[in-house]
MILUM-596206 format. One record per atom (N, C-alpha, C): residue number from 1; x, y, z; atom name. Coordinates in steps of 0.2 Angstrom, whole numbers, plus 5000, padded with zeros to 4 digits. Each point is the difference from the previous one (the first is absolute). Layout:
<torkols>
+-----+------+-------+------+------+
:   n : east : north :   up : atom :
+-----+------+-------+------+------+
: NUM :    X :     Y :    Z :   CA :
...
+-----+------+-------+------+------+
</torkols>
This chain:
<torkols>
+-----+------+-------+------+------+
:   n : east : north :   up : atom :
+-----+------+-------+------+------+
:   1 : 5004 :  5029 : 4954 :    N :
:   1 : 4998 :  4998 : 5007 :   CA :
:   1 : 4992 :  5003 : 5000 :    C :
:   2 : 5000 :  5006 : 4998 :    N :
:   2 : 4994 :  5004 : 5001 :   CA :
:   2 : 4994 :  4997 : 4996 :    C :
:   3 : 5002 :  4997 : 4994 :    N :
:   3 : 4994 :  4996 : 4996 :   CA :
:   3 : 4998 :  4993 : 5004 :    C :
:   4 : 5006 :  4997 : 5003 :    N :
:   4 : 4999 :  4994 : 5003 :   CA :
:   4 : 4995 :  5001 : 5006 :    C :
:   5 : 5003 :  5005 : 5004 :    N :
:   5 : 4997 :  5001 : 5007 :   CA :
:   5 : 4992 :  5003 : 4998 :    C :
:   6 : 4998 :  5003 : 4995 :    N :
:   6 : 4994 :  5002 : 4998 :   CA :
:   6 : 4996 :  4993 : 4999 :    C :
:   7 : 5002 :  4995 : 4996 :    N :
:   7 : 4998 :  4993 : 4999 :   CA :
:   7 : 4997 :  4997 : 5006 :    C :
:   8 : 5006 :  5000 : 5005 :    N :
:   8 : 5000 :  4996 : 5006 :   CA :
:   8 : 4994 :  5005 : 5005 :    C :
:   9 : 5001 :  5005 : 4999 :    N :
:   9 : 4994 :  5003 : 5005 :   CA :
:   9 : 4993 :  4999 : 4997 :    C :
:  10 : 5000 :  5000 : 4995 :    N :
:  10 : 4992 :  5000 : 4996 :   CA :
:  10 : 4998 :  4993 : 5000 :    C :
:  11 : 5004 :  4994 : 5002 :    N :
:  11 : 4999 :  4994 : 5000 :   CA :
:  11 : 5000 :  4998 : 5006 :    C :
:  12 : 5002 :  5003 : 5005 :    N :
:  12 : 5000 :  4997 : 5007 :   CA :
:  12 : 4992 :  4999 : 5002 :    C :
:  13 : 4997 :  5005 : 5001 :    N :
:  13 : 4992 :  5000 : 5001 :   CA :
:  13 : 4996 :  4994 : 4996 :    C :
:  14 : 5001 :  5000 : 4995 :    N :
:  14 : 4996 :  4994 : 4995 :   CA :
:  14 : 5003 :  4994 : 5002 :    C :
:  15 : 5006 :  5000 : 5002 :    N :
:  15 : 5004 :  4992 : 5001 :   CA :
:  15 : 4996 :  4997 : 5005 :    C :
:  16 : 4999 :  5004 : 5006 :    N :
:  16 : 4997 :  4998 : 5005 :   CA :
:  16 : 4993 :  4996 : 5000 :    C :
:  17 : 4996 :  5002 : 4995 :    N :
:  17 : 4994 :  4997 : 4999 :   CA :
:  17 : 5000 :  4994 : 4994 :    C :
:  18 : 5004 :  4999 : 4997 :    N :
:  18 : 5001 :  4995 : 4995 :   CA :
:  18 : 5003 :  4993 : 5003 :    C :
:  19 : 4996 :  4995 : 4997 :    N :
:  19 : 5001 :  4992 : 5001 :   CA :
:  19 : 5007 :  4999 : 4998 :    C :
:  20 : 5003 :  4995 : 5003 :    N :
:  20 : 5007 :  4998 : 4998 :   CA :
:  20 : 5000 :  4998 : 4992 :    C :
:  21 : 4995 :  4998 : 4996 :    N :
:  21 : 5001 :  4997 : 4994 :   CA :
:  21 : 5001 :  5006 : 4995 :    C :
:  22 : 4998 :  5005 : 5003 :    N :
:  22 : 5001 :  5007 : 4995 :   CA :
:  22 : 5008 :  5001 : 4999 :    C :
:  23 : 5004 :  4998 : 5004 :    N :
:  23 : 5006 :  5002 : 5000 :   CA :
:  23 : 5004 :  5000 : 4994 :    C :
:  24 : 4998 :  4997 : 4995 :    N :
:  24 : 5004 :  4999 : 4993 :   CA :
:  24 : 4997 :  5004 : 4994 :    C :
:  25 : 4995 :  5004 : 5003 :    N :
:  25 : 4997 :  5005 : 4995 :   CA :
:  25 : 5005 :  5006 : 4998 :    C :
:  26 : 4999 :  5002 : 4994 :    N :
:  26 : 5006 :  5005 : 4999 :   CA :
:  26 : 5001 :  5006 : 5004 :    C :
:  27 : 4994 :  5003 : 5003 :    N :
:  27 : 5001 :  5006 : 5005 :   CA :
:  27 : 5004 :  4998 : 5006 :    C :
:  28 : 4999 :  4993 : 5002 :    N :
:  28 : 5004 :  4997 : 5005 :   CA :
:  28 : 5008 :  4999 : 4999 :    C :
:  29 : 5000 :  4998 : 4994 :    N :
:  29 : 5007 :  5000 : 4998 :   CA :
:  29 : 5004 :  5005 : 5000 :    C :
:  30 : 4997 :  5005 : 4997 :    N :
:  30 : 5002 :  5008 : 5001 :   CA :
:  30 : 5001 :  5001 : 5007 :    C :
:  31 : 4996 :  5000 : 5004 :    N :
:  31 : 5000 :  5001 : 5007 :   CA :
:  31 : 5007 :  4997 : 5002 :    C :
:  32 : 5000 :  4993 : 4999 :    N :
:  32 : 5006 :  4997 : 5004 :   CA :
:  32 : 5007 :  5002 : 4996 :    C :
:  33 : 5000 :  5001 : 4994 :    N :
:  33 : 5006 :  5004 : 4997 :   CA :
:  33 : 5002 :  5006 : 5004 :    C :
:  34 : 4995 :  5005 : 5000 :    N :
:  34 : 5001 :  5006 : 5004 :   CA :
:  34 : 5002 :  4999 : 5007 :    C :
:  35 : 4997 :  4996 : 5003 :    N :
:  35 : 5001 :  4998 : 5007 :   CA :
:  35 : 5008 :  4999 : 5001 :    C :
:  36 : 5002 :  4994 : 4995 :    N :
:  36 : 5007 :  4998 : 5001 :   CA :
:  36 : 5004 :  5006 : 4997 :    C :
:  37 : 4999 :  5004 : 4996 :    N :
:  37 : 5004 :  5005 : 4999 :   CA :
:  37 : 5001 :  5006 : 5005 :    C :
:  38 : 4994 :  5001 : 5004 :    N :
:  38 : 5000 :  5005 : 5006 :   CA :
:  38 : 5004 :  4996 : 5005 :    C :
:  39 : 4999 :  4995 : 5001 :    N :
:  39 : 5005 :  4996 : 5006 :   CA :
:  39 : 5007 :  4999 : 4998 :    C :
:  40 : 5002 :  5000 : 4994 :    N :
:  40 : 5006 :  4999 : 4998 :   CA :
:  40 : 5003 :  5008 : 5001 :    C :
:  41 : 4997 :  5004 : 4998 :    N :
:  41 : 5003 :  5007 : 5001 :   CA :
:  41 : 5000 :  5002 : 5007 :    C :
:  42 : 4996 :  4998 : 5005 :    N :
:  42 : 5001 :  5001 : 5008 :   CA :
:  42 : 5006 :  4996 : 5002 :    C :
:  43 : 5000 :  4993 : 4997 :    N :
:  43 : 5006 :  4996 : 5003 :   CA :
:  43 : 5007 :  5003 : 4998 :    C :
:  44 : 5000 :  5002 : 4995 :    N :
:  44 : 5006 :  5003 : 4997 :   CA :
:  44 : 5001 :  5006 : 5004 :    C :
:  45 : 4996 :  5004 : 5002 :    N :
:  45 : 5001 :  5007 : 5003 :   CA :
:  45 : 5003 :  4998 : 5007 :    C :
:  46 : 4996 :  4995 : 5003 :    N :
:  46 : 5002 :  4998 : 5006 :   CA :
:  46 : 5007 :  4997 : 5001 :    C :
:  47 : 5002 :  4995 : 4995 :    N :
:  47 : 5006 :  4998 : 4999 :   CA :
:  47 : 5005 :  5005 : 4999 :    C :
:  48 : 4999 :  5004 : 4997 :    N :
:  48 : 5005 :  5006 : 4998 :   CA :
:  48 : 5001 :  5004 : 5008 :    C :
:  49 : 4994 :  5002 : 5002 :    N :
:  49 : 5001 :  5004 : 5006 :   CA :
:  49 : 5005 :  4996 : 5006 :    C :
:  50 : 4998 :  4993 : 5000 :    N :
:  50 : 5003 :  4996 : 5006 :   CA :
:  50 : 5007 :  5000 : 4998 :    C :
:  51 : 5002 :  4999 : 4993 :    N :
:  51 : 5008 :  5000 : 4998 :   CA :
:  51 : 5003 :  5007 : 5003 :    C :
:  52 : 4996 :  5005 : 4997 :    N :
:  52 : 5003 :  5006 : 5003 :   CA :
:  52 : 5001 :  5002 : 5008 :    C :
:  53 : 4997 :  4997 : 5003 :    N :
:  53 : 5000 :  5000 : 5007 :   CA :
:  53 : 5005 :  4996 : 5003 :    C :
:  54 : 5000 :  4994 : 4997 :    N :
:  54 : 5005 :  4995 : 5002 :   CA :
:  54 : 5007 :  5003 : 4998 :    C :
:  55 : 5002 :  5003 : 4994 :    N :
:  55 : 5006 :  5003 : 4998 :   CA :
:  55 : 5002 :  5006 : 5004 :    C :
:  56 : 4995 :  5004 : 5002 :    N :
:  56 : 5002 :  5006 : 5004 :   CA :
:  56 : 4999 :  4999 : 5006 :    C :
:  57 : 4998 :  4995 : 5003 :    N :
:  57 : 4999 :  4998 : 5009 :   CA :
:  57 : 4994 :  5006 : 5001 :    C :
:  58 : 4996 :  5004 : 4997 :    N :
:  58 : 4995 :  5004 : 5003 :   CA :
:  58 : 4994 :  4998 : 4999 :    C :
:  59 : 4997 :  4998 : 5006 :    N :
:  59 : 4993 :  4997 : 5000 :   CA :
:  59 : 4995 :  5005 : 5003 :    C :
:  60 : 5003 :  5007 : 4999 :    N :
:  60 : 4995 :  5005 : 5003 :   CA :
:  60 : 4996 :  5005 : 4994 :    C :
:  61 : 5000 :  4997 : 4994 :    N :
:  61 : 4997 :  5004 : 4995 :   CA :
:  61 : 4993 :  5002 : 5003 :    C :
:  62 : 4998 :  5006 : 4997 :    N :
:  62 : 4992 :  5002 : 5002 :   CA :
:  62 : 4995 :  4999 : 4995 :    C :
:  63 : 5002 :  4998 : 4994 :    N :
:  63 : 4995 :  4998 : 4995 :   CA :
:  63 : 4995 :  4995 : 5003 :    C :
:  64 : 4994 :  4999 : 4996 :    N :
:  64 : 4996 :  4996 : 5002 :   CA :
:  64 : 5001 :  4992 : 4999 :    C :
:  65 : 5003 :  5000 : 4995 :    N :
:  65 : 5003 :  4992 : 4998 :   CA :
:  65 : 5004 :  4998 : 5006 :    C :
:  66 : 5004 :  5004 : 5002 :    N :
:  66 : 5005 :  4998 : 5006 :   CA :
:  66 : 4997 :  4999 : 5007 :    C :
:  67 : 4995 :  5005 : 5001 :    N :
:  67 : 4996 :  4999 : 5006 :   CA :
:  67 : 4996 :  4993 : 5000 :    C :
:  68 : 4996 :  4999 : 4995 :    N :
:  68 : 4997 :  4994 : 4999 :   CA :
:  68 : 5004 :  4993 : 5000 :    C :
:  69 : 5006 :  5001 : 4999 :    N :
:  69 : 5005 :  4995 : 5000 :   CA :
:  69 : 5002 :  4999 : 5008 :    C :
:  70 : 5001 :  5005 : 5003 :    N :
:  70 : 5001 :  5000 : 5007 :   CA :
:  70 : 4995 :  4997 : 5005 :    C :
:  71 : 4994 :  5001 : 4997 :    N :
:  71 : 4994 :  4999 : 5005 :   CA :
:  71 : 5000 :  4992 : 5001 :    C :
:  72 : 4998 :  4999 : 5006 :    N :
:  72 : 4999 :  4992 : 5003 :   CA :
:  72 : 4992 :  5000 : 5000 :    C :
+-----+------+-------+------+------+
</torkols>
């Protein structure tokens, strides 16, 4: 996760300035793979937390992810 997040953070600024045709360059494919891995990790964490909250019936956890999920 740390390495993937590093690739994503390094690529965000540069990506804003790039034209669409540059999407298939090796650096962009690496960025896309890293972004997908980060998203999958986050989605897994959200799914696990929601399953735990549903099983326990407790929606009052004070961790950051729980607060973000409760936000409207």
